[in-house]
N, C-alpha and C positions, 0 to 999 in steps of 0.2 A: 685918725678918721672920724667924722661924726656918724651920730647912732644911725642918720638916715641912709648912709651911706652904705654899713654894716649891714643893716634891714636887706637895702635893696640886691644885697652881694647872697644871704644865705637863705631869703624864700623860694627863688625860684629852686635850687636843690631840694628843701625842701617837700617843695610840690612835685616834683620830680619822683619822692619817693611815694606818694600817699594817690597821686593822681592818675591812672594806669591809660596806657596809649589808648583811647578810643575802636579804631580799628579794631585793631589785636583783639582789645574784649569783645567787640560786634564781633570778628571770626567766628572768634570758641561758642558763644550762643547760638551762633547759626548752624553751628556742626553738629552742636547736644541736641537743636530741633531736628534735624535732616535724620539723625542716628534713630530717636523716637518714634520717627515717621515710618521709617524701616523696621523697627517692632512692631507698630500697630497692625503694618499691612500685612505680615506675616503671621504674625499671631491669626490676624481674621480668618485668612486662606486655611491657617491647623483648622481652625473651629468650623468653619463651611466642610472641610476634607469629612472633619468627624461627624458631621452631623449629616452629610449623605450618604457614611458609609454605613450610619447606623439606622438609614431608613431605607436603603438596600437591605437592610436584614429584617426588621421591623413590617416593611409593608406586604411583603407577600406573605408573612406567617397570618397577620390580623385578615386578608387576602381570602385566604383558605379555609382561614374560621370560619368566616363567615359564609363563606361559600357551601362549608360540612352542615350548619346549622339547621337543626331540624328546624322548619316551619311551623310559625303559632297554630293554633285550632281557631276558629271561634267561637267567638265568648257563646255558651251556652251548650257545644258541643261535645256530645260524650267523648269522654278518652277511651274509648274503646280498640282494642290491638287486635291484629288476626289471630287468630290461635291455630291456621294451618289443618285444622280437621274438619270434612266436612260433614256437615251435620245427619242425622241417618233418624229416617224411619221407625220408629221401635216397633211400626205392624211387619216388616217387613227384615227379611235376612241377605242383607249387602253379598252380593258373590264377596270369594275370598279370592286377592293376589295372588299369584304361585300357579304352583302345582296341583294345591288341592281342589282347586274348582274345575280342574283339563277334566274335559270327557271322552275317555278313549273307549268303547267299544270293543268289544269281544266279537268273536263267529263270523259267519263267512265275510263282514265287509267288515273287518276289524281296521282298527285306530282311530287317530280324535276327529271329532264331527266336523269342527272349523264354529262349531255355535256355544254359548255357554250362559246358565241361566242366570238373565238378568233380576230377578227378582225369586224369592220363596218363602211360602208362609211363615211366619214366627215359631219359632225353635226348631227351624225345618236346619241341618246340616245340610253345608253347600260342598261336602263333598261327594259325589256320588258314590255310589255299593255297588261294585258288580253284582249281574243275578237279577232275577224280579224279584220284587216285594213281595212280601209276606200276602198270602192268598192269592195271588193273584195267579191268571193259569200256565202254564209252562207254554215255554215259546217252542216256534218253531223248530223244526232244524234247521240248525246255519245261523237262526234269528241271535244280533248279539242285545243283551238287554242291563241295562244299570238302573237303580231306580236312588231318591231321598224319601229320606222318612224323620219322623222328630218322636220315633219312638211306635206311636198310634196308626198315622196315619203316613199314607204314602204316594210318590209322584213312581213314576216310570217312564222311561225313554225306550221304544225298540227299533232297530235297524236293521234287514228292513221292517217296516209298521206291520202292525198286527191291521187285518180287516173286522170290520162293522160286521157283529150277523145278521144286523137292520140300522138299514140309518134310516132313522128315522128323522128326514129333512123333503122338505115339500119344493118347487119348483122354485118358488122364491124366497125360500131358504138366506135366513140374513149371513155375512160371511163375518170373517176375523182378519186378522192380518197379523202372520207369525214372518218375521223373517224374511219384512217388507213386502213379503206378496200376501194376496187376500184367499183364502178357504174357505169354503162352506161346507168341508166335512170335519162335524163335528157333534158330539149329542152322545145317548147311552151305546155304551158297546153293543148291547142287545137291552129291549125294551123291558120294562118290568111296571108292564098296565097296572095290575091291582095293588103294586110296591112302588111307587117310585122314588122314594128315598130309600131305596135299596141296590136304583143302580150306579153302575160307575161308570164311569164316560170315557171319553179319548176323543182328542183332536190329533187331525193327520194333515201333514206337510209335505214340504220339497224343500231341500237343500243338498246342492245349490238350486236354488229357483230356474234356473237354465236345462238342468242337465235333464236330457232326452231321457220319457218313462218305457222301461222293458214290459213287455207281456207278462214276463211270471214275473210277478211282485217278491217270489223270495229269494231274487237276483237280485231286485234292485235297488241298490246301495244309495240313492240319493231317497227314497221314500223312510219317512217316518213318521211313529204314530207316538203321546204322548196319551200315557194311563192316569186316572185317580184314583185313589181307593178310600172314601172315608173324608172326601174334602167338601166334593160336588163341583156340576158344570163350573159354575161360577168362577170358582175360586183355580181351578182347571183353565178356564180362559187367562187368569189373569199373570199365570205362568209362561203360557204357551205364547203371550203377546208378549211378552218379558224378554223373552229369546233376543241372545244380541250376538253378530258376529265377531268370535275373537276365539284362539287358539289360549 
């Protein structure tokens, strides 16, 4: 057999061992591509789910933190914080909350009076002391008396009130407002024309103001007098006008 015949017979067998079927190879490549695309889709879905879950946890916390953040101050504004303590005038003694400043009268008209001092001179104890002030005249039978003092000067409340020896007020007398009502019944208990500086002063008022008066003042429990000893009329008027309703 010639050389040419042997080559023609042997070459197809050699080619079948090294040249694969193109259809089979294309099928394998296509299947591999489909698997890779499926894997990429699954991975992308997992990533999106993780991002959404993290956003659901983080975003509400960020919103809450932003809502509770304190507002910034304007430039130049002093960074002061409220202390919760009201300012106190050093020239006055504010009323004390609680039972210490309650006014409970003894006597015929015993009981709470329904008002308290809103102002007392500096140094005065806000707790009323039962009984008349040092140096004050004795009370009438059944009259209730309490007083406030700084140890030297005193203010006295009487119920039923004390009467003037002589009310030195004219027809056009000025008025002051005590517990919402005007009164002109104030001045020296007994005018001392020779030594006015020695006068003691008094303010008369009614509370409650709509209570009907009684002819016998010693039984009129809505009739009060506020007396001073050692203070002067001007200071007494400040105390009288500072009275405020409350128990």
